[in-house]
ZADO-1210 file (C-alpha; in nm, 4 decimals, padded with zeros to 6 digits):
<atoms>
<atom x="11.9978" y="05.6414" z="08.9559" code="MET" pos="1"/>
<atom x="12.2841" y="05.5781" z="08.7217" code="SER" pos="2"/>
<atom x="12.5579" y="05.8382" z="08.7312" code="GLY" pos="3"/>
<atom x="12.6400" y="05.7995" z="08.3593" code="GLY" pos="4"/>
<atom x="12.9367" y="05.9415" z="08.1758" code="GLU" pos="5"/>
<atom x="13.0262" y="06.3063" z="08.2021" code="ALA" pos="6"/>
<atom x="12.9463" y="06.4793" z="07.8716" code="PRO" pos="7"/>
<atom x="13.2211" y="06.6241" z="07.6546" code="SER" pos="8"/>
<atom x="13.2368" y="07.0039" z="07.6509" code="PRO" pos="9"/>
<atom x="12.9931" y="07.1384" z="07.3908" code="PRO" pos="10"/>
<atom x="13.1136" y="07.3593" z="07.1078" code="PRO" pos="11"/>
<atom x="13.1416" y="07.7317" z="07.1734" code="ALA" pos="12"/>
<atom x="12.7950" y="07.8903" z="07.1794" code="THR" pos="13"/>
<atom x="12.6375" y="08.2231" z="07.2534" code="MET" pos="14"/>
<atom x="12.5442" y="08.1035" z="07.6038" code="ASN" pos="15"/>
<atom x="12.5318" y="08.3735" z="07.8672" code="LEU" pos="16"/>
<atom x="12.7832" y="08.3772" z="08.1495" code="PHE" pos="17"/>
<atom x="12.6780" y="08.5176" z="08.4857" code="HIS" pos="18"/>
<atom x="12.8706" y="08.8373" z="08.4150" code="ARG" pos="19"/>
<atom x="12.6744" y="08.8847" z="08.0897" code="ASP" pos="20"/>
<atom x="12.3428" y="08.8350" z="08.2672" code="ILE" pos="21"/>
<atom x="12.4411" y="09.0740" z="08.5439" code="ASP" pos="22"/>
<atom x="12.5390" y="09.3389" z="08.2890" code="ALA" pos="23"/>
<atom x="12.2009" y="09.3120" z="08.1140" code="LEU" pos="24"/>
<atom x="12.0200" y="09.3415" z="08.4464" code="ARG" pos="25"/>
<atom x="12.1957" y="09.6700" z="08.5162" code="ARG" pos="26"/>
<atom x="12.0791" y="09.8381" z="08.1950" code="GLU" pos="27"/>
<atom x="11.7261" y="09.9655" z="08.2371" code="ARG" pos="28"/>
<atom x="11.4696" y="09.8007" z="08.0134" code="GLY" pos="29"/>
<atom x="11.6903" y="09.5263" z="07.8690" code="ARG" pos="30"/>
<atom x="11.5760" y="09.2494" z="08.1040" code="SER" pos="31"/>
<atom x="11.2973" y="09.1407" z="08.3329" code="LEU" pos="32"/>
<atom x="11.2153" y="08.8484" z="08.5579" code="LEU" pos="33"/>
<atom x="10.9048" y="08.6345" z="08.5071" code="LEU" pos="34"/>
<atom x="10.7974" y="08.4956" z="08.8442" code="PHE" pos="35"/>
<atom x="10.6065" y="08.1884" z="08.7343" code="ILE" pos="36"/>
<atom x="10.4904" y="08.0173" z="09.0556" code="SER" pos="37"/>
<atom x="10.4923" y="08.0386" z="09.4352" code="ASP" pos="38"/>
<atom x="10.4997" y="07.6593" z="09.4580" code="ARG" pos="39"/>
<atom x="10.8090" y="07.4532" z="09.5417" code="CYS" pos="40"/>
<atom x="10.8343" y="07.0938" z="09.6717" code="PRO" pos="41"/>
<atom x="11.1815" y="07.1336" z="09.8236" code="VAL" pos="42"/>
<atom x="11.0725" y="07.3173" z="10.1402" code="GLY" pos="43"/>
<atom x="11.4078" y="07.4741" z="10.2317" code="CYS" pos="44"/>
<atom x="11.4224" y="07.6349" z="10.5753" code="ALA" pos="45"/>
<atom x="11.5900" y="07.9436" z="10.4275" code="HIS" pos="46"/>
<atom x="11.3486" y="08.0102" z="10.1377" code="CYS" pos="47"/>
<atom x="11.3476" y="08.3867" z="10.0815" code="SER" pos="48"/>
<atom x="10.9998" y="08.3897" z="09.9214" code="VAL" pos="49"/>
<atom x="10.8451" y="08.1323" z="10.1575" code="ASP" pos="50"/>
<atom x="10.7509" y="07.8955" z="09.8721" code="SER" pos="51"/>
<atom x="10.5723" y="07.5755" z="09.9775" code="ARG" pos="52"/>
<atom x="10.4559" y="07.2498" z="09.8131" code="PRO" pos="53"/>
<atom x="10.0974" y="07.3805" z="09.8223" code="ASP" pos="54"/>
<atom x="10.1807" y="07.7396" z="09.7303" code="GLY" pos="55"/>
<atom x="09.9734" y="07.9231" z="09.4677" code="PRO" pos="56"/>
<atom x="10.0601" y="07.8988" z="09.1017" code="THR" pos="57"/>
<atom x="09.9000" y="07.9842" z="08.7664" code="ILE" pos="58"/>
<atom x="09.5211" y="07.9673" z="08.7832" code="THR" pos="59"/>
<atom x="09.4355" y="08.2204" z="08.5108" code="ASP" pos="60"/>
<atom x="09.6069" y="08.0716" z="08.2059" code="LEU" pos="61"/>
<atom x="09.4635" y="08.3284" z="07.9576" code="PRO" pos="62"/>
<atom x="09.6144" y="08.6084" z="08.1711" code="LEU" pos="63"/>
<atom x="09.9481" y="08.4279" z="08.1843" code="PHE" pos="64"/>
<atom x="09.9433" y="08.3847" z="07.8058" code="LYS" pos="65"/>
<atom x="09.8839" y="08.7596" z="07.7667" code="ARG" pos="66"/>
<atom x="10.1783" y="08.8301" z="07.9963" code="ILE" pos="67"/>
<atom x="10.4092" y="08.6056" z="07.7946" code="VAL" pos="68"/>
<atom x="10.2876" y="08.7488" z="07.4618" code="GLU" pos="69"/>
<atom x="10.3430" y="09.1006" z="07.5946" code="TRP" pos="70"/>
<atom x="10.6996" y="09.0213" z="07.7019" code="ILE" pos="71"/>
<atom x="10.7740" y="08.8427" z="07.3743" code="ALA" pos="72"/>
<atom x="10.6516" y="09.1407" z="07.1702" code="SER" pos="73"/>
<atom x="10.8584" y="09.4047" z="07.3551" code="ASP" pos="74"/>
<atom x="11.1656" y="09.4719" z="07.1373" code="PRO" pos="75"/>
<atom x="11.3528" y="09.6395" z="07.4250" code="ARG" pos="76"/>
<atom x="11.3579" y="09.3261" z="07.6407" code="VAL" pos="77"/>
<atom x="11.6525" y="09.1057" z="07.5461" code="GLU" pos="78"/>
<atom x="11.6797" y="08.8831" z="07.8534" code="LEU" pos="79"/>
<atom x="11.3967" y="08.7072" z="08.0376" code="VAL" pos="80"/>
<atom x="11.4775" y="08.5264" z="08.3613" code="GLU" pos="81"/>
<atom x="11.2221" y="08.2741" z="08.4872" code="ILE" pos="82"/>
<atom x="11.2028" y="08.1996" z="08.8580" code="SER" pos="83"/>
<atom x="10.9671" y="08.1092" z="09.1419" code="GLY" pos="84"/>
<atom x="10.9143" y="07.8965" z="09.3580" code="GLY" pos="85"/>
<atom x="11.0362" y="07.6107" z="09.1461" code="GLU" pos="86"/>
<atom x="10.9550" y="07.6891" z="08.7812" code="PRO" pos="87"/>
<atom x="10.9534" y="07.3197" z="08.6832" code="PHE" pos="88"/>
<atom x="10.6458" y="07.2471" z="08.8991" code="VAL" pos="89"/>
<atom x="10.4511" y="07.4663" z="08.6540" code="GLU" pos="90"/>
<atom x="10.4864" y="07.2479" z="08.3445" code="ARG" pos="91"/>
<atom x="10.2303" y="07.4125" z="08.1164" code="GLU" pos="92"/>
<atom x="10.3337" y="07.7671" z="08.2018" code="GLY" pos="93"/>
<atom x="10.7066" y="07.6981" z="08.1782" code="LEU" pos="94"/>
<atom x="10.6772" y="07.5175" z="07.8450" code="CYS" pos="95"/>
<atom x="10.4587" y="07.7941" z="07.7033" code="LEU" pos="96"/>
<atom x="10.6855" y="08.0735" z="07.8267" code="ALA" pos="97"/>
<atom x="11.0178" y="07.9255" z="07.7148" code="THR" pos="98"/>
<atom x="10.8757" y="07.8240" z="07.3773" code="ARG" pos="99"/>
<atom x="10.7294" y="08.1662" z="07.2948" code="GLN" pos="100"/>
<atom x="11.0145" y="08.3695" z="07.4380" code="LEU" pos="101"/>
<atom x="11.2822" y="08.1668" z="07.2583" code="ALA" pos="102"/>
<atom x="11.0840" y="08.1903" z="06.9329" code="ALA" pos="103"/>
<atom x="11.0744" y="08.5685" z="06.9780" code="ALA" pos="104"/>
<atom x="11.4545" y="08.5768" z="07.0015" code="GLY" pos="105"/>
<atom x="11.4741" y="08.6489" z="07.3746" code="LYS" pos="106"/>
<atom x="11.7636" y="08.5186" z="07.5821" code="ARG" pos="107"/>
<atom x="11.6059" y="08.2810" z="07.8331" code="VAL" pos="108"/>
<atom x="11.7491" y="08.2001" z="08.1772" code="VAL" pos="109"/>
<atom x="11.5782" y="07.9664" z="08.4253" code="VAL" pos="110"/>
<atom x="11.6413" y="07.9283" z="08.7999" code="PHE" pos="111"/>
<atom x="11.5858" y="07.5802" z="08.9431" code="THR" pos="112"/>
<atom x="11.6645" y="07.3517" z="09.2340" code="SER" pos="113"/>
<atom x="11.7089" y="07.0546" z="08.9989" code="GLY" pos="114"/>
<atom x="11.4291" y="06.8588" z="09.1697" code="ILE" pos="115"/>
<atom x="11.3250" y="06.7342" z="08.8228" code="TRP" pos="116"/>
<atom x="11.6449" y="06.5236" z="08.8093" code="ALA" pos="117"/>
<atom x="11.5486" y="06.3057" z="09.1070" code="ALA" pos="118"/>
<atom x="11.4318" y="06.0326" z="08.8699" code="ARG" pos="119"/>
<atom x="11.6795" y="05.8435" z="08.6546" code="GLU" pos="120"/>
<atom x="11.4853" y="05.9161" z="08.3357" code="ARG" pos="121"/>
<atom x="11.4446" y="06.2861" z="08.2600" code="ILE" pos="122"/>
<atom x="11.1053" y="06.3789" z="08.1149" code="ALA" pos="123"/>
<atom x="11.1115" y="06.4854" z="07.7515" code="GLY" pos="124"/>
<atom x="10.9404" y="06.8162" z="07.8224" code="TRP" pos="125"/>
<atom x="11.2118" y="06.9046" z="08.0775" code="VAL" pos="126"/>
<atom x="11.4802" y="06.8458" z="07.8157" code="ARG" pos="127"/>
<atom x="11.2827" y="07.0602" z="07.5710" code="ASP" pos="128"/>
<atom x="11.2761" y="07.3469" z="07.8233" code="VAL" pos="129"/>
<atom x="11.6486" y="07.3152" z="07.8959" code="LEU" pos="130"/>
<atom x="11.7179" y="07.3197" z="07.5224" code="GLY" pos="131"/>
<atom x="11.5526" y="07.6620" z="07.4933" code="ARG" pos="132"/>
<atom x="11.7645" y="07.8151" z="07.7698" code="CYS" pos="133"/>
<atom x="12.0788" y="08.0172" z="07.7195" code="ASP" pos="134"/>
<atom x="12.1746" y="07.9619" z="08.0825" code="SER" pos="135"/>
<atom x="12.0366" y="07.7755" z="08.3836" code="VAL" pos="136"/>
<atom x="12.0999" y="07.8713" z="08.7457" code="TYR" pos="137"/>
<atom x="12.1081" y="07.5527" z="08.9533" code="LEU" pos="138"/>
<atom x="12.0855" y="07.6272" z="09.3255" code="SER" pos="139"/>
<atom x="12.2514" y="07.4157" z="09.5897" code="THR" pos="140"/>
<atom x="12.3378" y="07.4560" z="09.9574" code="ASP" pos="141"/>
<atom x="12.3125" y="07.2707" z="10.2862" code="ALA" pos="142"/>
<atom x="11.9383" y="07.3431" z="10.3032" code="PHE" pos="143"/>
<atom x="11.8662" y="07.2024" z="09.9549" code="HIS" pos="144"/>
<atom x="12.0752" y="06.8954" z="10.0342" code="ALA" pos="145"/>
<atom x="11.8097" y="06.7743" z="10.2788" code="GLU" pos="146"/>
<atom x="11.5860" y="06.7005" z="09.9773" code="THR" pos="147"/>
<atom x="11.8181" y="06.7028" z="09.6754" code="ILE" pos="148"/>
<atom x="12.1232" y="06.4822" z="09.7228" code="ASP" pos="149"/>
<atom x="12.4551" y="06.5075" z="09.5383" code="ASP" pos="150"/>
<atom x="12.3597" y="06.2380" z="09.2875" code="GLU" pos="151"/>
<atom x="12.0454" y="06.4273" z="09.1881" code="CYS" pos="152"/>
<atom x="12.2355" y="06.7538" z="09.1589" code="LEU" pos="153"/>
<atom x="12.5074" y="06.5974" z="08.9425" code="ILE" pos="154"/>
<atom x="12.2387" y="06.4414" z="08.7233" code="HIS" pos="155"/>
<atom x="12.0752" y="06.7843" z="08.6805" code="ALA" pos="156"/>
<atom x="12.4087" y="06.9516" z="08.6043" code="ALA" pos="157"/>
<atom x="12.4880" y="06.6982" z="08.3321" code="ARG" pos="158"/>
<atom x="12.1451" y="06.7368" z="08.1738" code="GLU" pos="159"/>
<atom x="12.1847" y="07.1156" z="08.1628" code="ILE" pos="160"/>
<atom x="12.5266" y="07.0809" z="07.9988" code="ALA" pos="161"/>
<atom x="12.3942" y="06.8231" z="07.7519" code="ALA" pos="162"/>
<atom x="12.1290" y="07.0772" z="07.6476" code="ALA" pos="163"/>
<atom x="12.4105" y="07.3227" z="07.5599" code="ASP" pos="164"/>
<atom x="12.2914" y="07.5697" z="07.8234" code="ALA" pos="165"/>
<atom x="12.5497" y="07.7493" z="08.0373" code="ARG" pos="166"/>
<atom x="12.5329" y="07.6150" z="08.3933" code="LEU" pos="167"/>
<atom x="12.5622" y="07.8588" z="08.6828" code="VAL" pos="168"/>
<atom x="12.5802" y="07.6680" z="09.0102" code="LEU" pos="169"/>
<atom x="12.4442" y="07.9163" z="09.2612" code="GLN" pos="170"/>
<atom x="12.5322" y="07.8751" z="09.6275" code="VAL" pos="171"/>
<atom x="12.4814" y="08.0700" z="09.9475" code="LEU" pos="172"/>
<atom x="12.7791" y="08.2326" z="10.1134" code="ASP" pos="173"/>
<atom x="12.7228" y="08.0052" z="10.4103" code="HIS" pos="174"/>
<atom x="12.9710" y="07.7509" z="10.5435" code="GLY" pos="175"/>
<atom x="13.2001" y="07.5689" z="10.2958" code="PRO" pos="176"/>
<atom x="12.9575" y="07.6291" z="10.0088" code="ALA" pos="177"/>
<atom x="13.2053" y="07.7184" z="09.7353" code="ARG" pos="178"/>
<atom x="13.4321" y="07.4229" z="09.8147" code="LYS" pos="179"/>
<atom x="13.1364" y="07.1831" z="09.8047" code="ARG" pos="180"/>
<atom x="13.0133" y="07.3345" z="09.4767" code="ALA" pos="181"/>
<atom x="13.3526" y="07.2897" z="09.3116" code="ALA" pos="182"/>
<atom x="13.3641" y="06.9280" z="09.4310" code="LYS" pos="183"/>
<atom x="13.0212" y="06.8580" z="09.2790" code="LEU" pos="184"/>
<atom x="13.1170" y="07.0128" z="08.9464" code="LEU" pos="185"/>
<atom x="13.4400" y="06.8154" z="08.9405" code="ASN" pos="186"/>
<atom x="13.2417" y="06.4950" z="08.9987" code="GLU" pos="187"/>
<atom x="12.9986" y="06.5897" z="08.7230" code="ALA" pos="188"/>
<atom x="13.2449" y="06.7017" z="08.4558" code="PHE" pos="189"/>
<atom x="13.5998" y="06.6352" z="08.5701" code="GLY" pos="190"/>
<atom x="13.8810" y="06.8874" z="08.5921" code="GLY" pos="191"/>
<atom x="13.7584" y="07.0845" z="08.2901" code="ARG" pos="192"/>
<atom x="13.4276" y="07.1751" z="08.4494" code="TRP" pos="193"/>
<atom x="13.4904" y="07.5479" z="08.4108" code="ASP" pos="194"/>
<atom x="13.4329" y="07.5075" z="08.0349" code="GLN" pos="195"/>
<atom x="13.0744" y="07.4092" z="08.1106" code="LEU" pos="196"/>
<atom x="12.9877" y="07.5804" z="08.4340" code="ALA" pos="197"/>
<atom x="13.0687" y="07.8494" z="08.6865" code="GLU" pos="198"/>
<atom x="12.9966" y="07.9103" z="09.0533" code="ILE" pos="199"/>
<atom x="12.8048" y="08.2152" z="09.1712" code="ASN" pos="200"/>
<atom x="12.8108" y="08.2831" z="09.5457" code="VAL" pos="201"/>
<atom x="12.5260" y="08.4975" z="09.6806" code="ILE" pos="202"/>
<atom x="12.4649" y="08.6365" z="10.0318" code="PRO" pos="203"/>
<atom x="12.1897" y="08.4754" z="10.2411" code="PRO" pos="204"/>
<atom x="11.8595" y="08.6611" z="10.2078" code="GLN" pos="205"/>
<atom x="11.6791" y="08.7635" z="10.5273" code="ARG" pos="206"/>
<atom x="11.3348" y="08.7388" z="10.3694" code="HIS" pos="207"/>
<atom x="11.0583" y="08.4772" z="10.3883" code="GLY" pos="208"/>
<atom x="11.1569" y="08.1775" z="10.6008" code="ARG" pos="209"/>
<atom x="11.5156" y="08.3034" z="10.5998" code="GLY" pos="210"/>
<atom x="11.4211" y="08.6210" z="10.7895" code="ALA" pos="211"/>
<atom x="11.5237" y="08.4823" z="11.1297" code="ASP" pos="212"/>
<atom x="11.7707" y="08.2202" z="11.0121" code="LEU" pos="213"/>
<atom x="12.0746" y="08.4298" z="10.9217" code="PHE" pos="214"/>
<atom x="12.2624" y="08.6878" z="11.1222" code="ALA" pos="215"/>
<atom x="12.2004" y="09.0487" z="11.0143" code="PRO" pos="216"/>
<atom x="12.4582" y="09.2082" z="10.7883" code="LEU" pos="217"/>
<atom x="12.6860" y="09.4827" z="10.9132" code="ALA" pos="218"/>
<atom x="12.5062" y="09.8160" z="10.9257" code="ARG" pos="219"/>
<atom x="12.6485" y="10.1193" z="10.7462" code="ILE" pos="220"/>
<atom x="12.5409" y="10.4821" z="10.7306" code="GLU" pos="221"/>
<atom x="12.2868" y="10.5765" z="10.4671" code="GLY" pos="222"/>
<atom x="12.5082" y="10.8270" z="10.2885" code="HIS" pos="223"/>
<atom x="12.7547" y="10.5475" z="10.2017" code="ALA" pos="224"/>
<atom x="12.5116" y="10.3432" z="09.9904" code="PHE" pos="225"/>
<atom x="12.5617" y="10.3388" z="09.6141" code="GLY" pos="226"/>
<atom x="12.3244" y="10.2535" z="09.3285" code="PRO" pos="227"/>
<atom x="12.0815" y="09.9615" z="09.3557" code="CYS" pos="228"/>
<atom x="12.1203" y="09.7274" z="09.0600" code="THR" pos="229"/>
<atom x="11.7775" y="09.5673" z="09.1039" code="GLN" pos="230"/>
<atom x="11.5616" y="09.8596" z="08.9906" code="VAL" pos="231"/>
<atom x="11.6824" y="09.8241" z="08.6325" code="GLY" pos="232"/>
<atom x="11.5154" y="09.4847" z="08.5923" code="SER" pos="233"/>
<atom x="11.1457" y="09.4646" z="08.6917" code="PRO" pos="234"/>
<atom x="10.9535" y="09.1522" z="08.7930" code="VAL" pos="235"/>
<atom x="10.6271" y="09.0305" z="08.6423" code="VAL" pos="236"/>
<atom x="10.4321" y="08.7739" z="08.8433" code="ARG" pos="237"/>
<atom x="10.2128" y="08.5052" z="08.6893" code="TYR" pos="238"/>
<atom x="09.9077" y="08.6887" z="08.8309" code="ASP" pos="239"/>
<atom x="09.9844" y="09.0180" z="08.6568" code="GLY" pos="240"/>
<atom x="10.1513" y="09.2045" z="08.9443" code="VAL" pos="241"/>
<atom x="10.4487" y="09.4056" z="08.8185" code="VAL" pos="242"/>
<atom x="10.7216" y="09.5000" z="09.0689" code="SER" pos="243"/>
<atom x="10.9861" y="09.7657" z="09.0203" code="ALA" pos="244"/>
<atom x="11.2597" y="09.5423" z="09.1627" code="CYS" pos="245"/>
<atom x="11.3420" y="09.1846" z="09.2578" code="ALA" pos="246"/>
<atom x="11.3294" y="09.2268" z="09.6359" code="ASN" pos="247"/>
<atom x="11.1661" y="08.9068" z="09.7595" code="GLU" pos="248"/>
<atom x="10.9364" y="09.0839" z="10.0069" code="SER" pos="249"/>
<atom x="10.8151" y="09.3251" z="09.7378" code="VAL" pos="250"/>
<atom x="10.7398" y="09.0352" z="09.5013" code="ILE" pos="251"/>
<atom x="10.5333" y="08.8716" z="09.7763" code="MET" pos="252"/>
<atom x="10.3234" y="09.1858" z="09.8352" code="GLY" pos="253"/>
<atom x="10.5053" y="09.3574" z="10.1200" code="ARG" pos="254"/>
<atom x="10.6911" y="09.6866" z="10.1359" code="GLY" pos="255"/>
<atom x="10.5931" y="10.0175" z="09.9718" code="PRO" pos="256"/>
<atom x="10.2929" y="09.9981" z="09.7400" code="ALA" pos="257"/>
<atom x="10.4796" y="10.2374" z="09.5108" code="ARG" pos="258"/>
<atom x="10.6964" y="09.9425" z="09.4022" code="LEU" pos="259"/>
<atom x="10.4036" y="09.7328" z="09.2726" code="ARG" pos="260"/>
<atom x="10.1272" y="09.7692" z="09.0162" code="LYS" pos="261"/>
<atom x="09.8617" y="09.5092" z="08.9283" code="ALA" pos="262"/>
<atom x="09.7595" y="09.4681" z="08.5651" code="ALA" pos="263"/>
<atom x="09.5379" y="09.2272" z="08.3714" code="THR" pos="264"/>
<atom x="09.5752" y="09.3635" z="08.0176" code="THR" pos="265"/>
<atom x="09.8720" y="09.4244" z="07.7891" code="THR" pos="266"/>
<atom x="09.8028" y="09.7977" z="07.8056" code="ASN" pos="267"/>
<atom x="09.8031" y="09.7788" z="08.1848" code="GLY" pos="268"/>
<atom x="10.1287" y="09.5842" z="08.1901" code="LEU" pos="269"/>
<atom x="10.2926" y="09.8375" z="07.9589" code="SER" pos="270"/>
<atom x="10.1652" y="10.1261" z="08.1703" code="ALA" pos="271"/>
<atom x="10.3030" y="09.9684" z="08.4894" code="ALA" pos="272"/>
<atom x="10.6433" y="09.9233" z="08.3305" code="LEU" pos="273"/>
<atom x="10.6466" y="10.2809" z="08.1977" code="ARG" pos="274"/>
<atom x="10.5509" y="10.4087" z="08.5413" code="ARG" pos="275"/>
<atom x="10.8519" y="10.2447" z="08.7027" code="PHE" pos="276"/>
<atom x="11.0956" y="10.3320" z="08.4252" code="GLN" pos="277"/>
<atom x="10.9894" y="10.6977" z="08.4188" code="SER" pos="278"/>
<atom x="10.9886" y="10.7501" z="08.7972" code="ASP" pos="279"/>
<atom x="11.2753" y="10.9970" z="08.8642" code="PRO" pos="280"/>
<atom x="11.3248" y="10.8699" z="09.2189" code="LEU" pos="281"/>
<atom x="11.3643" y="10.5086" z="09.1085" code="LEU" pos="282"/>
<atom x="11.6018" y="10.6151" z="08.8331" code="ARG" pos="283"/>
<atom x="11.8161" y="10.8064" z="09.0838" code="VAL" pos="284"/>
<atom x="11.8210" y="10.5010" z="09.3111" code="ILE" pos="285"/>
<atom x="11.9471" y="10.2891" z="09.0218" code="GLY" pos="286"/>
<atom x="12.1859" y="10.5382" z="08.8624" code="ASP" pos="287"/>
<atom x="12.3224" y="10.7939" z="09.1087" code="SER" pos="288"/>
<atom x="12.2610" y="10.5894" z="09.4222" code="GLY" pos="289"/>
<atom x="12.0689" y="10.5786" z="09.7461" code="LEU" pos="290"/>
<atom x="12.3320" y="10.7738" z="09.9381" code="GLY" pos="291"/>
<atom x="12.2875" y="11.0788" z="09.7153" code="VAL" pos="292"/>
<atom x="11.9215" y="11.0989" z="09.8146" code="LEU" pos="293"/>
<atom x="12.0109" y="11.1392" z="10.1831" code="THR" pos="294"/>
<atom x="12.1154" y="11.4941" z="10.0891" code="GLU" pos="295"/>
<atom x="11.7513" y="11.5732" z="10.0183" code="HIS" pos="296"/>
<atom x="11.6058" y="11.7998" z="10.2923" code="PRO" pos="297"/>
<atom x="11.3269" y="11.5480" z="10.3605" code="ARG" pos="298"/>
<atom x="11.5718" y="11.2605" z="10.4083" code="ALA" pos="299"/>
<atom x="11.8748" y="11.4335" z="10.5630" code="LYS" pos="300"/>
<atom x="11.8741" y="11.2355" z="10.8881" code="GLU" pos="301"/>
<atom x="11.8854" y="10.9060" z="10.6938" code="LEU" pos="302"/>
<atom x="12.2418" y="10.9914" z="10.5934" code="GLY" pos="303"/>
<atom x="12.3725" y="10.9118" z="10.9413" code="THR" pos="304"/>
<atom x="12.1213" y="10.6380" z="11.0247" code="GLU" pos="305"/>
<atom x="12.2622" y="10.2871" z="10.9821" code="ARG" pos="306"/>
<atom x="12.1124" y="10.0217" z="10.7527" code="PHE" pos="307"/>
<atom x="12.2109" y="09.6645" z="10.6717" code="SER" pos="308"/>
<atom x="12.0733" y="09.6554" z="10.3145" code="THR" pos="309"/>
<atom x="11.9832" y="09.8787" z="10.0217" code="ASN" pos="310"/>
<atom x="11.6225" y="09.7749" z="10.0680" code="CYS" pos="311"/>
<atom x="11.5934" y="09.9056" z="10.4243" code="GLU" pos="312"/>
<atom x="11.7133" y="10.2488" z="10.3169" code="LEU" pos="313"/>
<atom x="11.5139" y="10.2437" z="09.9940" code="CYS" pos="314"/>
<atom x="11.1846" y="10.1807" z="10.1721" code="TRP" pos="315"/>
<atom x="11.2430" y="10.4728" z="10.4088" code="LYS" pos="316"/>
<atom x="11.3337" y="10.7007" z="10.1197" code="LEU" pos="317"/>
<atom x="11.0164" y="10.6014" z="09.9346" code="LEU" pos="318"/>
<atom x="10.8115" y="10.6904" z="10.2435" code="GLU" pos="319"/>
<atom x="10.9625" y="11.0379" z="10.2708" code="ARG" pos="320"/>
<atom x="11.0123" y="11.1520" z="09.9146" code="LEU" pos="321"/>
<atom x="10.7248" y="11.2480" z="09.6828" code="PRO" pos="322"/>
<atom x="10.6273" y="11.0430" z="09.3791" code="GLU" pos="323"/>
<atom x="10.6185" y="11.3360" z="09.1407" code="GLY" pos="324"/>
<atom x="10.6945" y="11.7041" z="09.1017" code="GLY" pos="325"/>
<atom x="11.0113" y="11.7279" z="09.3116" code="ASP" pos="326"/>
<atom x="11.2572" y="11.9552" z="09.1316" code="ARG" pos="327"/>
<atom x="11.5620" y="11.8415" z="09.3290" code="LEU" pos="328"/>
<atom x="11.5022" y="11.4750" z="09.2510" code="ILE" pos="329"/>
<atom x="11.4352" y="11.5601" z="08.8859" code="GLU" pos="330"/>
<atom x="11.7626" y="11.7587" z="08.8723" code="ALA" pos="331"/>
<atom x="11.9621" y="11.4680" z="09.0225" code="ILE" pos="332"/>
<atom x="11.7948" y="11.2351" z="08.7738" code="ASP" pos="333"/>
<atom x="11.8852" y="11.4639" z="08.4843" code="ALA" pos="334"/>
<atom x="12.2500" y="11.4676" z="08.5927" code="VAL" pos="335"/>
<atom x="12.2477" y="11.0894" z="08.6248" code="GLY" pos="336"/>
<atom x="12.1095" y="11.0578" z="08.2713" code="GLN" pos="337"/>
<atom x="12.4011" y="11.2666" z="08.1421" code="GLY" pos="338"/>
</atoms>
């Protein structure tokens, strides 16, 4: 593979920075995530959704087309993030989704490992997809490096920049990850790399194959937990399952059933989304916070119980608190809505 010349910084565009994307995620109804495939050829030991080279992907293309058309037609949705698995293994679905969503004026963000840059010549359809993206999250860490070497990653980074998409190099907070990421970006673009890219460090996820790989986080008492930012941005799978949040285990069918709803029609998809967005308990979790709910008589003891993540506490709260008709939860929700 030829390294090639580093591209010159593109002109100022409306590309989304990570902070912009994060802000949209936090505002209910303005974004969602399209989970396009469970398949991924990289096979990382830490994969939080347990994606595999032979994992399931789109089999019902008419259903997937309805999902994309439904998202494209919703005027409230401004940002659509596309993830998996590795989205680029699903050529037809990814091309269809990015084409229709971009044509509908949606801001499109894709998450990828960059495996498509392993060959010297980038496929034309890959460049077309990158050209429709406002931003691309390119993941790298010590686990990815077993399959995707530095040369491949630099090649991918340059292609993303050449497509005028904002590059977010996403790394795990594990070992010297940030230092390595900065070195790669400097090799790709030189000392002015921050005009083209940024680094986003995320905590390791103890889900999927990563469940037993990373040490548990420090545990804190339930009353100390604040709002969960994930419940503002739902997830729609390629098979029509809508999830209230982006927790990897929930996406893969585990955890409280209250957080998932299957749909095969546009009416069903809309109903699932309305159900999550109108649920007072989920709104309190996203606005006022999980800790507030430990004051509820049915969840009082959870206030002093210790948890390592929002999700652990959330699942217990969902078990104990009713889905509808609770005046206290409705009152907290009303206060949170101002």
